[in-house]
C-alpha positions as CSV (number, residue, x, y, z in Angstrom):
1,X,-0.2,-0.2,-0.3
2,X,2.7,2.1,1.2
3,X,4.7,1.8,-2.4
4,X,1.4,2.6,-4.4
5,X,1.0,5.5,-2.8
6,X,4.5,6.8,-3.0
7,X,3.8,5.6,-7.1
8,X,0.5,7.8,-7.1
9,X,2.5,10.9,-5.5
10,X,5.5,10.6,-7.7
11,X,3.2,10.8,-10.9
12,X,1.4,13.9,-9.3
13,X,4.3,15.7,-8.9
14,X,6.0,14.9,-12.4
15,X,2.5,16.4,-14.1
16,X,2.7,19.3,-11.7
17,X,6.2,19.9,-12.9
18,X,5.5,19.4,-16.8
19,X,5.8,22.6,-18.5
20,X,2.5,24.1,-19.3
21,X,3.0,23.9,-23.3
22,X,3.0,19.9,-22.8
23,X,-1.2,20.0,-22.2
24,X,-1.7,23.0,-24.6
25,X,-4.9,22.8,-26.8
26,X,-4.7,23.2,-30.5
27,X,-7.4,25.7,-31.4
28,X,-8.4,28.6,-33.6
29,X,-11.1,31.3,-33.1
30,X,-12.8,31.7,-36.3
31,X,-15.1,34.3,-35.6
32,X,-16.0,36.5,-32.7
33,X,-19.1,39.0,-32.1
34,X,-19.2,41.0,-29.3
35,X,-22.8,43.1,-28.9
36,X,-22.8,45.4,-25.8
37,X,-25.9,47.3,-25.2
38,X,-25.3,50.6,-23.0
39,X,-28.2,51.1,-20.5
40,X,-29.6,54.0,-19.5
41,X,-28.7,53.8,-15.7
42,X,-25.0,53.4,-16.7
43,X,-24.2,49.6,-17.1
44,X,-23.4,47.9,-20.2
45,X,-24.9,44.3,-20.8
46,X,-22.7,42.5,-23.1
47,X,-23.1,39.1,-25.2
48,X,-20.0,37.6,-27.2
49,X,-19.9,35.2,-29.4
50,X,-17.3,32.7,-29.9
51,X,-16.4,29.7,-32.7
52,X,-13.6,27.9,-32.1
53,X,-12.3,25.1,-34.0
54,X,-10.5,22.4,-32.1
55,X,-8.2,20.1,-33.0
56,X,-7.8,17.3,-30.3
57,X,-9.1,16.8,-27.0
58,X,-10.2,20.2,-25.3
59,X,-11.9,20.7,-21.5
60,X,-13.1,24.1,-22.4
61,X,-12.1,27.8,-23.5
62,X,-11.3,30.8,-21.3
63,X,-11.9,34.4,-21.3
64,X,-9.9,37.4,-19.3
65,X,-11.5,40.3,-18.7
66,X,-9.5,43.0,-16.8
67,X,-12.3,45.6,-16.0
68,X,-11.1,48.9,-16.0
69,X,-10.7,51.2,-12.6
70,X,-13.8,52.1,-11.3
71,X,-15.9,49.4,-13.2
72,X,-17.0,45.8,-12.1
73,X,-18.1,42.6,-13.7
74,X,-21.0,41.1,-12.5
75,X,-23.9,38.5,-13.6
76,X,-21.5,36.0,-15.7
77,X,-23.0,33.4,-17.5
78,X,-22.1,30.9,-20.5
79,X,-23.9,28.7,-22.8
80,X,-24.1,26.4,-26.2
81,X,-27.6,26.3,-28.0
82,X,-29.2,27.3,-25.2
83,X,-27.9,24.9,-22.4
84,X,-25.9,26.6,-19.8
85,X,-22.1,26.0,-19.3
86,X,-20.3,25.7,-16.0
87,X,-18.0,28.9,-15.4
88,X,-15.2,29.6,-12.6
89,X,-13.3,32.5,-12.0
90,X,-9.5,32.5,-11.4
91,X,-8.1,35.7,-10.7
92,X,-9.4,37.7,-13.9
93,X,-10.1,34.9,-16.0
94,X,-13.5,32.8,-16.9
95,X,-12.9,29.3,-17.4
96,X,-15.7,27.9,-19.3
97,X,-16.2,24.0,-19.1
98,X,-17.1,22.2,-22.7
99,X,-15.4,19.1,-23.4
100,X,-14.7,17.5,-26.2
101,X,-12.2,16.6,-29.2
102,X,-12.3,17.5,-32.7
103,X,-15.0,19.7,-32.9
104,X,-16.4,23.3,-33.8
105,X,-18.4,24.8,-30.8
106,X,-19.7,28.2,-30.6
107,X,-19.9,29.5,-27.3
108,X,-22.3,33.0,-25.7
109,X,-20.6,34.1,-23.0
110,X,-22.4,37.1,-21.4
111,X,-21.6,39.8,-18.8
112,X,-23.1,42.9,-17.1
113,X,-20.0,45.6,-16.4
114,X,-21.4,48.0,-13.5
115,X,-20.3,51.7,-13.9
116,X,-19.2,50.8,-17.8
117,X,-20.8,54.3,-19.1
118,X,-19.2,58.1,-18.2
119,X,-21.7,60.2,-18.1
120,X,-20.5,63.8,-18.5
121,X,-22.8,67.0,-18.5
122,X,-23.1,67.3,-22.3
123,X,-22.2,63.0,-23.6
124,X,-21.9,59.7,-21.8
125,X,-19.1,57.8,-23.4
126,X,-18.8,53.9,-23.7
127,X,-14.4,53.7,-23.6
128,X,-13.5,50.1,-23.3
129,X,-10.9,47.8,-24.0
130,X,-12.1,44.4,-25.1
131,X,-9.1,43.0,-25.4
132,X,-5.2,44.2,-24.7
133,X,-1.7,43.4,-25.6
134,X,-1.6,40.5,-23.1
135,X,-4.5,38.6,-24.8
136,X,-2.5,34.9,-26.8
137,X,-5.0,34.3,-29.2
138,X,-5.5,35.3,-32.8
139,X,-9.2,36.6,-33.6
140,X,-9.2,35.8,-36.8
141,X,-12.8,37.6,-37.6
142,X,-13.8,39.8,-34.9
143,X,-16.8,42.2,-34.5
144,X,-17.7,45.0,-31.8
145,X,-21.5,46.2,-31.9
146,X,-22.6,48.9,-29.5
147,X,-26.2,50.0,-29.1
148,X,-27.5,52.8,-27.5
149,X,-30.2,53.1,-25.0
150,X,-32.6,54.3,-27.6
151,X,-32.2,55.2,-31.2
152,X,-30.1,58.1,-31.9
153,X,-28.3,60.2,-34.6
154,X,-25.7,62.2,-32.3
155,X,-22.9,59.8,-32.2
156,X,-19.0,60.1,-32.0
157,X,-17.4,57.3,-32.5
158,X,-13.6,56.1,-33.1
159,X,-11.1,53.3,-32.0
160,X,-7.3,53.1,-31.1
161,X,-4.7,50.9,-32.7
162,X,-6.5,47.5,-34.2
163,X,-9.9,49.1,-34.1
164,X,-9.2,52.5,-36.0
165,X,-10.9,53.1,-38.4
166,X,-13.1,50.2,-38.7
167,X,-16.3,52.2,-37.2
168,X,-19.4,52.3,-38.8
169,X,-22.2,54.6,-37.6
170,X,-25.6,53.4,-38.4
171,X,-28.5,55.6,-38.8
172,X,-30.5,54.4,-35.5
173,X,-26.8,55.0,-33.8
174,X,-25.6,51.6,-33.2
175,X,-21.9,51.6,-33.6
176,X,-20.3,48.9,-35.6
177,X,-16.4,48.0,-35.4
178,X,-15.5,45.3,-37.9
179,X,-11.9,44.3,-36.9
180,X,-11.6,41.8,-39.2
181,X,-8.1,39.7,-38.0
182,X,-6.9,40.7,-35.0
183,X,-3.5,39.0,-34.2
184,X,-2.3,38.2,-30.5
185,X,-0.6,40.9,-28.4
186,X,-2.4,43.7,-30.1
187,X,-4.5,46.6,-28.3
188,X,-8.1,47.6,-29.8
189,X,-9.7,50.1,-27.5
190,X,-12.8,51.5,-28.9
191,X,-14.6,54.2,-27.9
192,X,-18.3,55.5,-28.6
193,X,-20.1,58.6,-27.3
194,X,-24.1,59.6,-27.1
195,X,-26.3,62.3,-26.1
196,X,-26.4,62.9,-22.3
197,X,-30.3,62.6,-22.4
198,X,-30.1,59.1,-23.5
199,X,-28.9,58.2,-19.9
200,X,-31.4,59.6,-17.4
201,X,-31.2,57.1,-14.9
202,X,-27.8,57.9,-14.1
203,X,-27.2,59.4,-10.8
204,X,-24.9,61.7,-10.8
205,X,-22.9,63.4,-13.5
206,X,-19.2,64.1,-14.3
207,X,-17.8,67.5,-14.1
208,X,-17.2,69.1,-17.5
209,X,-17.9,68.8,-20.8
210,X,-16.4,66.1,-23.5
211,X,-17.5,66.9,-27.1
212,X,-15.1,68.9,-28.2
213,X,-12.4,66.8,-26.0
214,X,-13.8,63.8,-28.6
215,X,-14.0,66.0,-31.7
216,X,-10.2,66.9,-31.2
217,X,-9.4,63.4,-30.1
218,X,-11.0,61.8,-33.3
219,X,-9.4,64.6,-35.4
220,X,-6.1,64.1,-34.0
221,X,-6.0,60.0,-34.4
222,X,-6.9,61.0,-38.3
223,X,-4.3,63.4,-38.8
224,X,-1.8,61.2,-37.1
225,X,-3.0,58.2,-39.7
226,X,-2.8,60.6,-42.4
227,X,1.2,61.7,-41.3
228,X,1.4,57.9,-41.1
229,X,0.2,56.7,-44.2
230,X,2.2,59.9,-46.0
231,X,5.4,59.0,-44.5
232,X,4.9,55.0,-45.3
233,X,4.5,56.1,-48.9
234,X,7.9,58.1,-48.3
235,X,10.0,55.1,-46.8
236,X,8.5,52.6,-49.5
237,X,10.1,55.1,-51.9
238,X,13.3,55.1,-50.1
239,X,13.0,51.2,-49.7
240,X,13.0,50.8,-53.2
241,X,16.3,52.7,-54.2
242,X,18.0,51.3,-51.2
243,X,17.3,47.7,-51.5
244,X,18.2,48.1,-55.4
245,X,21.3,49.6,-54.5
246,X,22.4,47.1,-52.3
247,X,21.0,44.3,-54.6
248,X,23.3,45.6,-57.3
249,X,26.3,45.9,-54.7
250,X,25.3,42.7,-53.9
251,X,25.7,41.2,-57.5
252,X,28.5,42.8,-57.9
253,X,30.3,41.1,-54.9
254,X,29.3,37.7,-56.3
255,X,30.9,38.7,-59.2
256,X,34.2,39.5,-57.8
257,X,34.1,36.4,-55.8
258,X,32.9,34.0,-58.9
259,X,35.9,35.8,-61.3
260,X,38.4,35.5,-58.2
261,X,37.8,32.1,-57.8
262,X,38.1,31.4,-61.6
263,X,41.6,32.9,-62.0
264,X,43.1,31.3,-58.9
265,X,41.8,27.9,-60.1
266,X,43.3,28.6,-63.6
267,X,46.8,30.0,-62.0
268,X,46.6,26.9,-59.7
269,X,46.3,24.4,-62.7
270,X,48.8,26.2,-65.1
271,X,51.5,24.1,-65.6
272,X,50.6,21.8,-62.7
273,X,51.8,18.2,-63.4
274,X,50.8,15.5,-60.6
275,X,53.2,12.4,-61.0
276,X,51.4,10.3,-58.5
277,X,47.7,9.9,-57.3
278,X,49.2,10.4,-53.7
279,X,49.4,14.3,-53.4
280,X,53.0,15.4,-52.6
281,X,53.1,16.1,-48.8
282,X,52.8,20.4,-47.9
283,X,51.8,20.2,-44.6
284,X,51.6,17.5,-41.9
285,X,48.5,15.2,-42.1
286,X,46.4,16.1,-39.0
287,X,46.8,19.8,-41.1
288,X,45.9,18.2,-44.3
289,X,43.1,16.2,-42.8
290,X,42.0,19.1,-41.0
291,X,41.9,21.6,-43.8
292,X,40.6,19.5,-46.5
293,X,37.7,18.8,-44.3
294,X,36.6,22.4,-43.4
295,X,37.9,22.7,-40.2
296,X,35.0,20.4,-38.8
297,X,37.3,17.2,-37.0
298,X,36.0,15.2,-34.3
299,X,38.4,15.1,-31.6
300,X,38.7,11.4,-31.9
301,X,39.3,11.5,-35.3
302,X,41.9,14.4,-34.7
303,X,43.8,12.3,-32.2
304,X,43.4,9.3,-34.5
305,X,45.3,10.9,-37.4
306,X,48.0,12.4,-35.0
307,X,49.0,9.7,-33.3
308,X,49.0,7.5,-36.8
309,X,51.5,10.4,-38.2
310,X,53.6,10.2,-35.6
311,X,53.8,6.4,-35.8
312,X,54.6,6.9,-39.5
313,X,57.2,9.5,-39.0
314,X,59.2,7.3,-36.0
315,X,58.2,9.3,-33.3
316,X,56.2,6.7,-31.2
317,X,56.3,3.1,-31.6
318,X,53.9,0.4,-31.4
319,X,54.5,-2.6,-29.2
320,X,52.9,-5.5,-27.9
321,X,49.5,-4.6,-29.7
322,X,48.3,-1.1,-28.5
323,X,51.2,-0.1,-26.3
324,X,52.6,3.0,-27.8
325,X,56.1,3.9,-26.5
326,X,57.9,7.3,-26.8
327,X,60.9,7.3,-28.9
328,X,61.8,10.4,-30.2
329,X,60.2,13.8,-28.8
330,X,61.7,16.2,-31.5
331,X,58.8,16.9,-33.9
332,X,58.6,19.6,-36.9
333,X,55.2,21.4,-35.7
334,X,54.1,22.5,-32.4
335,X,50.9,20.7,-32.6
336,X,52.9,17.5,-32.2
337,X,54.8,18.3,-29.2
338,X,51.6,19.2,-27.5
339,X,50.1,15.8,-28.5
340,X,53.2,14.2,-27.3
341,X,52.8,15.8,-23.9
342,X,49.1,15.0,-23.9
343,X,49.4,11.0,-24.5
344,X,52.7,10.3,-22.6
345,X,53.2,13.1,-20.4
346,X,49.9,14.0,-18.8
347,X,47.8,10.5,-19.5
348,X,50.7,8.3,-20.2
349,X,53.6,7.3,-17.8
350,X,55.8,9.4,-19.8
351,X,57.6,6.9,-22.2
352,X,54.3,4.9,-22.3
353,X,50.8,5.2,-23.4
354,X,47.6,2.8,-23.7
355,X,44.2,2.8,-24.1
356,X,43.5,1.7,-20.6
357,X,45.5,4.7,-19.1
358,X,43.4,7.0,-21.4
359,X,39.9,5.5,-19.9
360,X,41.6,5.8,-16.4
361,X,42.3,9.5,-16.4
362,X,39.3,10.2,-18.4
363,X,37.1,8.8,-15.2
364,X,38.3,11.3,-12.8
365,X,36.2,14.5,-13.2
366,X,38.9,16.9,-12.7
367,X,40.6,15.6,-16.0
368,X,37.6,15.7,-17.9
369,X,37.6,19.8,-18.4
370,X,41.4,19.7,-18.5
371,X,41.0,17.0,-21.3
372,X,38.9,18.9,-23.5
373,X,40.8,22.3,-22.9
374,X,43.7,20.4,-24.2
375,X,42.1,18.9,-27.1
376,X,40.6,22.4,-27.9
377,X,44.2,23.6,-27.5
378,X,45.7,20.9,-29.8
379,X,43.2,21.7,-32.3
380,X,44.2,25.5,-32.4
381,X,47.7,24.6,-32.8
382,X,46.9,22.7,-36.1
383,X,45.2,25.8,-37.2
384,X,48.0,27.5,-36.7
385,X,50.0,25.4,-39.1
386,X,47.6,25.5,-41.7
387,X,47.0,29.6,-41.4
388,X,51.1,29.6,-41.5
389,X,50.7,28.2,-45.2
390,X,48.7,30.8,-46.2
391,X,45.9,28.8,-48.2
392,X,43.7,31.7,-47.9
393,X,42.9,35.4,-48.9
394,X,41.8,37.0,-45.9
395,X,40.7,39.9,-48.0
396,X,40.1,41.9,-44.7
397,X,39.4,45.1,-46.1
398,X,36.5,44.4,-48.5
399,X,34.9,42.3,-45.8
400,X,35.6,45.4,-43.2
401,X,34.1,47.6,-45.9
402,X,30.8,44.9,-46.8
403,X,30.4,44.7,-43.2
404,X,30.1,48.3,-42.4
405,X,28.0,49.0,-45.6
406,X,25.7,46.2,-44.7
407,X,25.0,47.6,-41.3
408,X,23.6,50.7,-43.1
409,X,20.9,48.6,-43.5
410,X,20.1,48.5,-39.8
411,X,18.4,51.8,-39.4
412,X,16.7,51.7,-43.0
413,X,15.0,48.2,-40.9
414,X,14.1,50.0,-38.0
415,X,11.9,52.7,-39.9
416,X,10.7,50.1,-42.4
417,X,9.2,48.4,-39.1
418,X,7.7,51.6,-37.6
419,X,5.7,52.3,-40.9
420,X,4.8,48.4,-41.2
421,X,6.8,48.0,-44.6
422,X,7.2,44.4,-43.9
423,X,7.7,43.2,-47.4
424,X,10.4,45.8,-47.7
425,X,11.9,44.9,-44.5
426,X,12.0,40.8,-45.2
427,X,14.1,42.3,-48.5
428,X,16.4,44.5,-46.5
429,X,16.9,41.8,-43.7
430,X,17.8,39.5,-46.4
431,X,20.6,41.6,-48.1
432,X,21.6,42.3,-44.3
433,X,21.8,38.7,-43.9
434,X,23.8,37.9,-47.2
435,X,26.1,40.6,-47.1
436,X,27.2,39.9,-43.6
437,X,27.7,36.5,-43.8
438,X,29.9,37.5,-47.0
439,X,31.8,39.8,-44.9
440,X,32.3,37.0,-42.2
441,X,33.1,34.2,-44.3
442,X,34.6,35.5,-47.4
443,X,37.8,34.5,-47.7
444,X,38.7,32.7,-51.1
445,X,41.4,30.1,-51.8
446,X,45.3,30.9,-52.6
447,X,46.1,28.9,-55.7
448,X,48.2,26.7,-53.4
449,X,45.3,26.2,-51.2
450,X,42.9,25.4,-53.7
451,X,45.5,22.9,-55.5
452,X,46.1,21.0,-52.0
453,X,42.0,20.4,-51.6
454,X,41.7,19.6,-55.8
455,X,44.6,17.0,-55.4
456,X,43.4,15.2,-52.2
457,X,39.6,15.5,-53.7
458,X,41.2,13.8,-57.1
459,X,42.8,11.1,-55.2
460,X,39.2,10.1,-53.3
461,X,37.8,9.6,-56.9
462,X,41.1,8.2,-58.5
463,X,41.7,5.6,-55.2
464,X,38.4,4.0,-55.5
465,X,39.3,3.2,-59.0
466,X,42.2,1.9,-58.6
467,X,43.8,-1.5,-59.3
468,X,45.9,-3.5,-57.0
469,X,48.8,-3.1,-59.3
470,X,48.5,0.5,-59.5
471,X,48.6,0.3,-55.3
472,X,51.7,-1.7,-55.4
473,X,53.3,0.3,-57.5
474,X,53.1,3.5,-54.9
475,X,55.8,4.2,-52.5
476,X,55.5,2.9,-48.7
477,X,55.4,6.7,-47.5
478,X,52.4,7.3,-50.1
479,X,50.7,4.1,-49.0
480,X,51.1,5.5,-45.5
481,X,49.9,8.9,-46.0
482,X,46.9,7.2,-48.3
483,X,46.0,5.3,-45.2
484,X,46.3,8.1,-42.9
485,X,43.9,10.2,-45.0
486,X,41.1,7.6,-45.2
487,X,41.4,7.1,-41.3
488,X,40.7,11.0,-41.1
489,X,38.1,11.1,-43.3
490,X,36.0,8.4,-41.8
491,X,35.3,7.3,-45.1
492,X,34.1,3.5,-45.3
493,X,34.7,2.9,-49.3
494,X,38.0,4.7,-48.6
495,X,38.9,2.4,-45.6
496,X,37.7,-0.7,-47.4
497,X,39.4,-0.2,-50.2
498,X,43.0,0.4,-48.1
499,X,42.0,-2.7,-45.8
500,X,41.6,-5.1,-49.3
501,X,44.7,-3.9,-50.9
502,X,46.7,-4.5,-47.1
503,X,45.4,-7.5,-46.5
504,X,45.7,-9.0,-49.8
505,X,49.9,-8.0,-50.1
506,X,52.6,-10.2,-49.3
507,X,52.3,-12.2,-46.3
508,X,55.6,-10.7,-44.8
509,X,53.7,-7.3,-44.9
510,X,51.8,-8.0,-41.5
511,X,54.6,-6.7,-39.5
512,X,55.3,-3.9,-41.7
513,X,54.3,0.2,-40.5
514,X,51.4,-0.1,-42.7
515,X,49.7,-2.9,-41.7
516,X,50.1,-1.4,-37.7
517,X,48.6,1.9,-39.4
518,X,45.6,-0.2,-40.7
519,X,45.0,-1.7,-37.2
520,X,45.2,1.8,-35.3
521,X,43.0,3.2,-38.2
522,X,40.3,1.2,-36.4
523,X,41.0,0.2,-32.8
524,X,42.7,3.8,-32.0
525,X,39.7,5.9,-33.8
526,X,37.1,3.8,-31.6
527,X,38.9,4.6,-28.1
528,X,39.6,7.9,-28.6
529,X,35.9,8.4,-29.9
530,X,34.6,6.7,-27.2
531,X,36.3,8.2,-24.4
532,X,36.7,11.9,-26.1
533,X,33.1,11.6,-26.6
534,X,32.3,10.7,-23.0
535,X,34.4,13.4,-21.3
536,X,32.5,16.0,-23.6
537,X,29.1,15.1,-22.2
538,X,30.4,14.7,-18.6
539,X,32.2,18.0,-18.5
540,X,29.2,20.3,-20.1
541,X,26.6,19.1,-18.3
542,X,27.2,20.3,-15.1
543,X,25.3,23.7,-15.4
544,X,22.8,24.9,-16.1
545,X,-2.9,44.3,-15.2
546,X,-4.2,44.8,-18.9
547,X,-2.5,47.6,-21.2
548,X,-6.2,48.7,-22.5
549,X,-7.4,51.7,-21.4
550,X,-7.5,52.5,-18.0
551,X,-6.1,49.5,-16.8
552,X,-8.4,47.3,-18.4
553,X,-8.1,44.3,-21.2
554,X,-8.9,40.9,-21.6
555,X,-8.0,38.0,-24.2
556,X,-9.1,34.8,-24.9
557,X,-7.8,31.4,-25.0
558,X,-8.8,27.2,-24.0
559,X,-7.9,24.2,-22.1
């Protein structure tokens, strides 16, 4: 019994701790009709009709109403086709219970706004936010209708933000705000005023008159809207010229890049003759593989290539299957000295390294972070060797100029946002993104860099077509470098081809350096990859009122 209770408590805790999004209901509000009936005593009777389309299970809908200061919401009820529904209030949100699955439902929601009409000496106004920027749902088709207590022809009506310019005053004084689509997070207060005489049952009157204030406010909104449209047209014209100029600038850059690439290719290939399928050695094998793979190389593969190259060059000797002995500390490159210090000095015994020692070393939590730092330094030293060969033309002046010119689009984009020119904003943003990418990444290869990449690409294609007699004609040094390159690419076809050539060779080749490198290409990559991946995972897992008028507002949702 105790065990079952513990399971139930654990399940409840899990449910409580899960993010709210897990239980999100998929719905859309396809139509919203709000009708407000102003009463002669100053209250407002409101009926709201919502049509929801649900995809999946649901328990009901929600309606948040944040009343303005000095008002209150009473007599709340909800129904569907005349059938009353249960309503529950939580803070300012009403939860209307009506469960189902994959349905379209239409629900009527009614309430009374006490003190909703402000009555002055000359006129009475209904100034109300039926939704505000806190609303998290889109209203696909919204209509708000305001009825006076009695028919009248003396009406002033207008709306703000999303409701601006949507009003229609009918002959009997009824005002219809046809808002259409209202996106979530928007404001849209409405303001309707009638003659004071229609509200004869109101006790007391606010001091002063309001007619002139309303007319001035309405005129001010219209003038601001006209000015907005004028400035919008101006900025649209500016956007045409600016995006056109930047497009031409981008075309010029791309043309320059293409012509530069073509010239580099011609210069590199002019007079070049390859005497072997294996390219001549220009850089160390770790640097060659790292460069060929566009600086994207896992630490496990990097360590494998580095150790294999040290074995090839005689700095390290393989004994007793998977035991590595340090023979010579004198190396050609700083990254090779770094690797020897890491494997033999920090992990090994000084003169000996084994994968068992690596596993024991990486089990220590303090060593895991240190290992990642050491590997990052090792990769940086390899990159320094590549940089020393000047394989890229950095084009610093052009890149800086392009970056600075592209940033001039930022203030333009700000004005395009302000004046809602979203199509031109999208075009400007795309141009900015492309130009910044060009500024950050444009580093065309030099003829030397192009040739190294091309020769090793050619090797990949020709090696797979090579017959065994072609392999046997290669020097031992070329075979070793071909095997190390294949291991660094971790290309199964290349590795399989090398394995076939080596294993079908002479019987006395089993003890040769080539055969040992073949064994390393499998075991070392597997051992290094496993330990380094575990170390990386372990070292990185330790951290880790309303806005409408008068403070009113609201929104809709579902649960």
